[in-house]
C-alpha positions as CSV (number, residue, x, y, z in Angstrom):
1,M,40.2,165.5,-65.3
2,T,42.3,165.5,-62.1
3,A,45.7,163.9,-62.7
4,P,46.1,160.6,-60.5
5,G,48.9,159.8,-58.2
6,R,50.5,156.3,-58.7
7,V,51.4,153.7,-56.1
8,V,53.0,150.1,-56.2
9,L,51.4,147.8,-53.6
10,D,53.2,144.6,-52.4
11,L,50.6,142.2,-51.2
12,G,53.0,139.5,-50.5
13,H,51.8,137.1,-53.2
14,I,51.8,139.8,-56.0
15,R,52.7,143.4,-56.6
16,L,49.8,145.6,-58.1
17,H,50.3,149.1,-59.5
18,A,47.4,151.5,-58.9
19,L,46.1,155.0,-59.7
20,T,45.2,157.1,-56.7
21,W,43.1,160.2,-55.9
22,G,42.2,162.0,-52.8
23,E,43.8,162.5,-49.4
24,P,45.7,159.6,-47.9
25,D,44.0,159.6,-44.5
26,A,40.4,159.6,-46.1
27,P,38.1,156.7,-46.1
28,L,39.2,154.1,-48.8
29,A,37.4,153.5,-52.0
30,I,38.8,150.6,-54.0
31,C,37.7,150.7,-57.8
32,L,38.1,147.5,-59.9
33,H,38.1,147.6,-63.8
34,G,37.1,144.8,-66.1
35,F,38.0,143.5,-69.5
36,P,39.0,144.9,-71.9
37,D,39.9,148.0,-69.8
38,S,42.4,149.3,-67.3
39,A,42.4,151.4,-64.1
40,W,42.2,154.5,-66.3
41,T,38.5,153.7,-66.7
42,W,37.9,155.3,-63.3
43,R,39.6,158.6,-64.3
44,H,36.2,160.6,-64.4
45,L,34.5,159.1,-61.3
46,A,37.6,158.9,-59.1
47,P,38.0,162.8,-58.8
48,R,34.3,163.0,-57.8
49,L,34.7,160.4,-55.1
50,A,37.8,162.4,-53.9
51,V,35.7,165.6,-53.6
52,A,33.1,163.5,-51.7
53,G,35.9,162.6,-49.2
54,Y,37.3,159.3,-50.3
55,R,41.0,158.1,-50.9
56,V,40.3,156.4,-54.3
57,V,42.7,153.5,-55.3
58,A,42.1,151.9,-58.6
59,P,44.5,148.9,-59.2
60,F,45.5,147.4,-62.5
61,T,44.3,144.0,-61.6
62,R,46.5,140.9,-61.7
63,G,48.1,140.4,-65.2
64,Y,47.2,143.9,-66.5
65,A,50.3,145.9,-67.0
66,P,52.0,147.6,-65.3
67,S,50.8,145.1,-62.4
68,E,52.6,141.8,-62.2
69,I,51.7,138.5,-63.8
70,P,51.0,136.3,-60.9
71,D,53.5,133.5,-60.3
72,D,50.6,131.2,-59.3
73,G,49.0,131.7,-62.7
74,D,45.5,131.8,-61.1
75,Y,42.9,134.1,-62.6
76,H,39.9,132.6,-60.8
77,V,37.4,135.1,-59.3
78,A,38.5,133.6,-56.0
79,A,42.0,134.9,-56.5
80,L,40.6,138.4,-57.6
81,A,38.6,138.5,-54.3
82,H,41.6,137.5,-52.3
83,D,43.6,140.5,-53.9
84,V,40.9,142.9,-53.1
85,L,40.8,141.8,-49.4
86,R,44.6,142.1,-49.2
87,L,44.5,145.4,-50.8
88,H,42.1,146.6,-48.1
89,R,44.4,145.5,-45.4
90,E,47.6,146.7,-47.0
91,L,46.0,150.2,-47.6
92,G,45.0,150.5,-43.9
93,G,41.3,150.3,-44.8
94,D,38.7,150.3,-42.0
95,D,34.9,149.8,-41.8
96,R,34.4,153.2,-43.7
97,A,35.7,151.6,-46.9
98,V,33.8,151.1,-50.1
99,L,34.2,148.8,-53.1
100,I,33.2,149.6,-56.7
101,G,33.5,147.2,-59.5
102,H,32.8,147.1,-63.2
103,D,32.4,143.9,-65.4
104,W,35.1,141.5,-63.9
105,G,35.4,144.0,-61.1
106,A,31.6,143.5,-60.5
107,L,32.1,139.8,-60.4
108,T,34.8,140.3,-57.8
109,A,32.5,142.5,-55.8
110,H,29.8,139.9,-55.9
111,A,32.3,137.2,-54.6
112,V,33.2,139.5,-51.8
113,L,29.6,140.0,-50.9
114,A,28.8,136.4,-50.7
115,R,30.1,136.5,-47.2
116,V,28.8,138.8,-44.4
117,D,32.2,139.3,-42.8
118,H,33.7,141.6,-45.7
119,P,35.1,144.9,-44.6
120,F,33.3,147.3,-47.0
121,R,30.5,149.7,-45.8
122,R,29.0,150.2,-49.2
123,V,29.5,148.1,-52.5
124,V,28.6,149.2,-56.1
125,A,28.6,146.8,-59.0
126,I,28.3,147.8,-62.6
127,A,27.2,145.9,-65.8
128,V,27.5,142.3,-64.6
129,P,24.7,141.1,-62.1
130,P,25.4,138.4,-59.6
131,I,25.6,135.0,-61.3
132,A,22.9,133.5,-58.9
133,A,20.6,136.2,-59.8
134,M,21.2,135.8,-63.5
135,R,20.2,132.1,-63.2
136,Q,16.7,133.2,-62.0
137,A,16.4,136.3,-64.4
138,G,13.6,136.5,-66.8
139,T,10.5,134.2,-66.9
140,S,10.3,130.5,-67.5
141,G,9.7,128.8,-70.7
142,R,10.3,130.3,-74.2
143,T,11.0,133.8,-72.9
144,R,13.8,132.6,-70.8
145,L,15.2,130.3,-73.5
146,R,15.3,133.3,-75.9
147,L,17.1,135.4,-73.3
148,I,19.7,132.7,-72.7
149,G,20.1,132.1,-76.4
150,R,20.6,135.6,-77.2
151,Q,23.1,136.1,-74.4
152,M,25.1,133.1,-75.7
153,A,25.3,134.8,-79.1
154,M,26.4,138.1,-77.5
155,S,29.1,136.3,-75.5
156,W,30.7,134.7,-78.5
157,Y,34.1,136.1,-77.3
158,I,34.1,133.9,-74.3
159,A,34.2,130.8,-76.4
160,F,36.8,132.4,-78.7
161,N,39.0,133.2,-75.7
162,Q,39.1,129.6,-74.8
163,I,41.2,128.7,-77.9
164,P,44.9,128.3,-77.1
165,F,47.4,130.9,-78.3
166,L,45.2,132.5,-81.1
167,P,43.3,135.0,-79.0
168,E,46.5,136.5,-77.5
169,R,47.5,137.3,-81.0
170,T,44.4,139.1,-81.9
171,L,43.8,141.5,-78.9
172,G,44.9,144.4,-81.1
173,W,41.8,143.8,-83.0
174,L,39.6,142.2,-80.4
175,I,39.7,145.0,-77.8
176,P,38.6,147.9,-80.1
177,A,36.0,145.7,-81.7
178,L,34.5,144.9,-78.3
179,W,34.5,148.5,-77.2
180,R,32.6,149.5,-80.3
181,R,30.2,146.6,-80.2
182,W,29.4,147.1,-76.5
183,G,28.6,150.8,-77.3
184,P,27.5,153.4,-77.7
185,T,30.7,155.3,-78.7
186,P,34.0,154.8,-76.9
187,E,36.6,157.5,-76.5
188,A,39.9,156.7,-78.3
189,D,41.8,157.2,-75.0
190,D,39.8,154.3,-73.4
191,I,40.7,152.0,-76.1
192,D,44.4,153.0,-76.1
193,H,44.5,152.5,-72.3
194,A,43.0,149.0,-72.7
195,V,45.4,148.1,-75.3
196,A,48.4,149.4,-73.3
197,A,47.4,147.0,-70.5
198,V,48.3,144.0,-72.5
199,P,51.7,145.0,-74.0
200,T,53.0,141.4,-74.4
201,R,51.5,138.0,-75.3
202,A,52.2,137.0,-71.7
203,H,49.9,139.8,-70.5
204,G,47.4,138.8,-73.2
205,A,47.5,135.2,-71.9
206,A,47.0,136.5,-68.4
207,V,44.0,138.7,-69.0
208,L,42.4,135.9,-71.2
209,G,43.1,133.7,-68.2
210,Y,40.2,135.2,-66.5
211,Y,37.8,133.7,-69.0
212,R,39.8,130.4,-69.2
213,A,39.4,130.1,-65.4
214,M,35.7,130.1,-65.7
215,L,35.5,126.9,-67.6
216,R,38.8,125.2,-66.4
217,P,39.1,126.3,-62.8
218,R,42.3,125.4,-61.1
219,V,42.2,127.3,-57.9
220,D,45.4,127.8,-55.8
221,P,45.1,126.3,-52.3
222,R,45.4,129.8,-50.8
223,Y,42.1,130.9,-52.5
224,A,40.4,127.6,-52.5
225,D,38.0,128.3,-49.6
226,R,36.5,131.1,-51.8
227,A,36.3,129.1,-55.0
228,S,32.5,129.0,-55.1
229,D,31.7,132.4,-53.6
230,W,31.4,134.1,-57.0
231,L,28.3,131.8,-57.7
232,K,26.5,132.5,-54.5
233,P,24.0,135.4,-53.9
234,P,25.2,138.5,-52.2
235,R,24.7,138.6,-48.5
236,T,24.7,142.3,-47.9
237,P,23.0,145.2,-49.8
238,L,24.6,146.8,-52.9
239,L,23.9,149.4,-55.6
240,Y,23.7,147.8,-59.1
241,L,23.8,149.8,-62.2
242,H,23.2,148.6,-65.9
243,G,23.0,150.4,-69.2
244,T,19.9,150.2,-71.3
245,R,22.1,149.9,-74.5
246,D,24.6,147.3,-73.2
247,G,25.9,145.2,-76.1
248,C,27.7,142.8,-73.8
249,M,25.1,141.8,-71.1
250,Q,21.4,142.2,-71.8
251,V,19.7,144.7,-69.7
252,E,16.7,142.2,-69.3
253,F,18.9,140.4,-66.7
254,T,17.9,143.2,-64.4
255,N,14.2,142.3,-64.6
256,G,13.2,141.4,-61.1
257,L,16.7,141.7,-59.9
258,A,15.8,144.0,-57.0
259,E,13.6,141.2,-55.5
260,L,16.5,138.8,-55.5
261,L,19.0,141.1,-53.8
262,P,19.2,141.7,-50.0
263,A,16.9,144.3,-48.6
264,G,18.5,147.8,-48.9
265,S,19.9,147.1,-52.4
266,E,19.2,149.4,-55.4
267,V,18.9,148.4,-59.1
268,V,19.2,151.2,-61.5
269,R,19.0,151.1,-65.3
270,I,20.9,154.0,-67.0
271,D,19.1,155.2,-70.2
272,G,21.3,155.5,-73.2
273,A,24.4,153.9,-71.6
274,G,26.1,150.8,-73.0
275,H,28.4,148.3,-71.2
276,F,30.8,151.0,-69.9
277,V,28.0,152.7,-68.0
278,H,30.3,154.9,-65.9
279,L,31.7,156.4,-69.0
280,D,28.7,156.6,-71.2
281,Q,26.5,158.6,-68.7
282,R,29.0,160.0,-66.4
283,D,26.9,162.6,-64.5
284,A,23.9,160.4,-63.9
285,V,26.1,157.5,-62.7
286,H,28.3,159.7,-60.6
287,R,25.2,161.2,-58.8
288,R,23.9,157.7,-58.2
289,I,27.1,156.3,-56.8
290,V,28.0,159.3,-54.6
291,G,24.4,159.4,-53.2
292,F,24.4,155.6,-52.4
293,L,27.9,156.0,-50.7
294,R,26.4,158.9,-48.6
295,S,23.2,157.0,-47.6
């Protein structure tokens, strides 16, 4: 593994810490992590992207240490999309830039893709399909009801995270439990990095705020014009990757997904991979991503 550099980025409304790989004048690749995770999740893919000619910047997203807890207390996807667009500008990105997101990073990428005026040449989303497409996934009737019912059971932690105060106190147990449940077998380093990103209860409340903002949205006025973007279908093509053994989000949500995405999109199921697709089947995923970015 190539050791990353580190950078602190002042976006005006928040300061984010990030890991970096590659030459500073190369085309920009922004990589967004999800929950429960950290920027270290990209430590295997990022060196491959650097060899392919990219400057990789993987931020610890708002509320994840060592990045700041935002003064506005906003964790809506609209705020995350705003951060990404500001990152692109702050880093001097141009129309060669690419965006890669996993889990909440994927939701953020989908929100960015809801508009045609985004600055990214290629976008890759992993493990969470567009909400608009999920609403149409599967078939009608009993099959669809079973799919939704099974997903609600798998997503029990979302309801748990809505409880005031208690979830912040249990992250030391919850984070390893989710990694093991979402399978197949996590590395200890990944769990350690994820736990280290929530060193205080304030950080815990911040990262859980992503889930609380889903059901109790309170969008800061500076992000309000993007408040519904995350629910809209993508307007430009993307590569979407999903593991066949994902214990967080059912792979059946990819059924018919290619037909619901813009022309030029690719949908790839990765055999043997769980929710952390980019870690479980690195070689297959790296080849797919690099190939798509080169296309």
